[in-house]
PDB file as gemmi writes it, atoms N, CA and C in Angstrom:
CRYST1    1.000    1.000    1.000  90.00  90.00  90.00 P 1                      
ATOM      1  N   MET A   1     -46.321 -71.492  31.923  1.00  0.00           N  
ATOM      2  CA  MET A   1     -47.276 -72.378  32.551  1.00  0.00           C  
ATOM      3  C   MET A   1     -46.504 -73.345  33.501  1.00  0.00           C  
ATOM      4  N   LEU A   2     -45.294 -73.717  33.050  1.00  0.00           N  
ATOM      5  CA  LEU A   2     -44.511 -74.705  33.833  1.00  0.00           C  
ATOM      6  C   LEU A   2     -44.141 -74.059  35.171  1.00  0.00           C  
ATOM      7  N   MET A   3     -43.748 -72.775  35.114  1.00  0.00           N  
ATOM      8  CA  MET A   3     -43.324 -72.090  36.309  1.00  0.00           C  
ATOM      9  C   MET A   3     -44.520 -71.977  37.315  1.00  0.00           C  
ATOM     10  N   LEU A   4     -45.712 -71.707  36.777  1.00  0.00           N  
ATOM     11  CA  LEU A   4     -46.853 -71.562  37.616  1.00  0.00           C  
ATOM     12  C   LEU A   4     -47.198 -72.861  38.305  1.00  0.00           C  
ATOM     13  N   THR A   5     -47.052 -74.021  37.576  1.00  0.00           N  
ATOM     14  CA  THR A   5     -47.271 -75.334  38.171  1.00  0.00           C  
ATOM     15  C   THR A   5     -46.220 -75.577  39.282  1.00  0.00           C  
ATOM     16  N   LEU A   6     -45.014 -75.261  39.036  1.00  0.00           N  
ATOM     17  CA  LEU A   6     -43.947 -75.461  40.038  1.00  0.00           C  
ATOM     18  C   LEU A   6     -44.202 -74.664  41.308  1.00  0.00           C  
ATOM     19  N   ASN A   7     -44.641 -73.395  41.046  1.00  0.00           N  
ATOM     20  CA  ASN A   7     -44.960 -72.487  42.172  1.00  0.00           C  
ATOM     21  C   ASN A   7     -46.060 -73.013  43.064  1.00  0.00           C  
ATOM     22  N   VAL A   8     -47.117 -73.584  42.434  1.00  0.00           N  
ATOM     23  CA  VAL A   8     -48.286 -74.165  43.115  1.00  0.00           C  
ATOM     24  C   VAL A   8     -47.794 -75.336  43.924  1.00  0.00           C  
ATOM     25  N   ILE A   9     -46.990 -76.187  43.362  1.00  0.00           N  
ATOM     26  CA  ILE A   9     -46.472 -77.390  43.994  1.00  0.00           C  
ATOM     27  C   ILE A   9     -45.685 -76.974  45.236  1.00  0.00           C  
ATOM     28  N   TYR A  10     -44.786 -75.979  45.047  1.00  0.00           N  
ATOM     29  CA  TYR A  10     -43.889 -75.515  46.060  1.00  0.00           C  
ATOM     30  C   TYR A  10     -44.734 -75.030  47.263  1.00  0.00           C  
ATOM     31  N   VAL A  11     -45.784 -74.236  46.959  1.00  0.00           N  
ATOM     32  CA  VAL A  11     -46.593 -73.728  48.070  1.00  0.00           C  
ATOM     33  C   VAL A  11     -47.343 -74.809  48.816  1.00  0.00           C  
ATOM     34  N   LEU A  12     -47.851 -75.810  48.027  1.00  0.00           N  
ATOM     35  CA  LEU A  12     -48.548 -76.895  48.670  1.00  0.00           C  
ATOM     36  C   LEU A  12     -47.619 -77.703  49.630  1.00  0.00           C  
ATOM     37  N   VAL A  13     -46.368 -77.868  49.116  1.00  0.00           N  
ATOM     38  CA  VAL A  13     -45.448 -78.665  49.955  1.00  0.00           C  
ATOM     39  C   VAL A  13     -45.074 -77.845  51.215  1.00  0.00           C  
ATOM     40  N   ALA A  14     -44.905 -76.540  51.046  1.00  0.00           N  
ATOM     41  CA  ALA A  14     -44.616 -75.674  52.215  1.00  0.00           C  
ATOM     42  C   ALA A  14     -45.735 -75.801  53.272  1.00  0.00           C  
ATOM     43  N   ILE A  15     -46.915 -75.673  52.767  1.00  0.00           N  
ATOM     44  CA  ILE A  15     -48.116 -75.698  53.714  1.00  0.00           C  
ATOM     45  C   ILE A  15     -48.194 -76.974  54.363  1.00  0.00           C  
ATOM     46  N   ALA A  16     -47.930 -78.144  53.651  1.00  0.00           N  
ATOM     47  CA  ALA A  16     -47.952 -79.445  54.197  1.00  0.00           C  
ATOM     48  C   ALA A  16     -46.936 -79.541  55.362  1.00  0.00           C  
ATOM     49  N   ILE A  17     -45.696 -79.101  55.071  1.00  0.00           N  
ATOM     50  CA  ILE A  17     -44.642 -79.149  56.086  1.00  0.00           C  
ATOM     51  C   ILE A  17     -44.979 -78.368  57.307  1.00  0.00           C  
ATOM     52  N   ILE A  18     -45.463 -77.109  57.131  1.00  0.00           N  
ATOM     53  CA  ILE A  18     -45.895 -76.316  58.277  1.00  0.00           C  
ATOM     54  C   ILE A  18     -47.028 -76.925  59.061  1.00  0.00           C  
ATOM     55  N   ALA A  19     -47.953 -77.575  58.322  1.00  0.00           N  
ATOM     56  CA  ALA A  19     -49.036 -78.239  59.023  1.00  0.00           C  
ATOM     57  C   ALA A  19     -48.546 -79.417  59.874  1.00  0.00           C  
ATOM     58  N   MET A  20     -47.598 -80.156  59.328  1.00  0.00           N  
ATOM     59  CA  MET A  20     -47.085 -81.302  60.019  1.00  0.00           C  
ATOM     60  C   MET A  20     -46.347 -80.804  61.337  1.00  0.00           C  
ATOM     61  N   VAL A  21     -45.577 -79.697  61.232  1.00  0.00           N  
ATOM     62  CA  VAL A  21     -44.845 -79.204  62.330  1.00  0.00           C  
ATOM     63  C   VAL A  21     -45.793 -78.651  63.410  1.00  0.00           C  
ATOM     64  N   LEU A  22     -46.875 -77.989  63.004  1.00  0.00           N  
ATOM     65  CA  LEU A  22     -47.816 -77.436  63.938  1.00  0.00           C  
ATOM     66  C   LEU A  22     -48.543 -78.597  64.656  1.00  0.00           C  
ATOM     67  N   MET A  23     -48.878 -79.589  63.936  1.00  0.00           N  
ATOM     68  CA  MET A  23     -49.579 -80.780  64.476  1.00  0.00           C  
ATOM     69  C   MET A  23     -48.709 -81.484  65.531  1.00  0.00           C  
ATOM     70  N   GLN A  24     -47.379 -81.649  65.169  1.00  0.00           N  
ATOM     71  CA  GLN A  24     -46.432 -82.274  66.112  1.00  0.00           C  
ATOM     72  C   GLN A  24     -46.300 -81.464  67.400  1.00  0.00           C  
ATOM     73  N   ARG A  25     -46.289 -80.083  67.267  1.00  0.00           N  
ATOM     74  CA  ARG A  25     -46.109 -79.207  68.389  1.00  0.00           C  
ATOM     75  C   ARG A  25     -47.369 -79.270  69.186  1.00  0.00           C  
ATOM     76  N   GLY A  26     -48.529 -79.353  68.565  1.00  0.00           N  
ATOM     77  CA  GLY A  26     -49.787 -79.443  69.278  1.00  0.00           C  
ATOM     78  C   GLY A  26     -49.910 -80.701  70.094  1.00  0.00           C  
ATOM     79  N   THR A  27     -49.530 -81.847  69.468  1.00  0.00           N  
ATOM     80  CA  THR A  27     -49.615 -83.095  70.211  1.00  0.00           C  
ATOM     81  C   THR A  27     -48.550 -83.150  71.374  1.00  0.00           C  
ATOM     82  N   GLY A  28     -47.428 -82.599  71.079  1.00  0.00           N  
ATOM     83  CA  GLY A  28     -46.331 -82.521  72.121  1.00  0.00           C  
ATOM     84  C   GLY A  28     -46.787 -81.725  73.315  1.00  0.00           C  
ATOM     85  N   ALA A  29     -47.421 -80.582  73.003  1.00  0.00           N  
ATOM     86  CA  ALA A  29     -47.881 -79.744  74.085  1.00  0.00           C  
ATOM     87  C   ALA A  29     -49.002 -80.390  74.918  1.00  0.00           C  
ATOM     88  N   ALA A  30     -49.893 -81.109  74.252  1.00  0.00           N  
ATOM     89  CA  ALA A  30     -50.980 -81.794  74.878  1.00  0.00           C  
ATOM     90  C   ALA A  30     -50.486 -82.897  75.769  1.00  0.00           C  
ATOM     91  N   ALA A  31     -49.409 -83.717  75.225  1.00  0.00           N  
ATOM     92  CA  ALA A  31     -48.882 -84.756  75.946  1.00  0.00           C  
ATOM     93  C   ALA A  31     -48.076 -84.208  77.178  1.00  0.00           C  
ATOM     94  N   GLY A  32     -47.400 -83.084  76.928  1.00  0.00           N  
ATOM     95  CA  GLY A  32     -46.581 -82.531  78.041  1.00  0.00           C  
ATOM     96  C   GLY A  32     -47.398 -81.867  79.118  1.00  0.00           C  
TER      97      GLY A  32                                                      
END                                                                             
């Protein structure tokens, strides 16, 4: 159960990081 929880947290963190990068690239492209 602990491993499942850690996997879920890891996936959520990865998605959050990817979303932040995509948003930054989107705003940069719009500004540029």
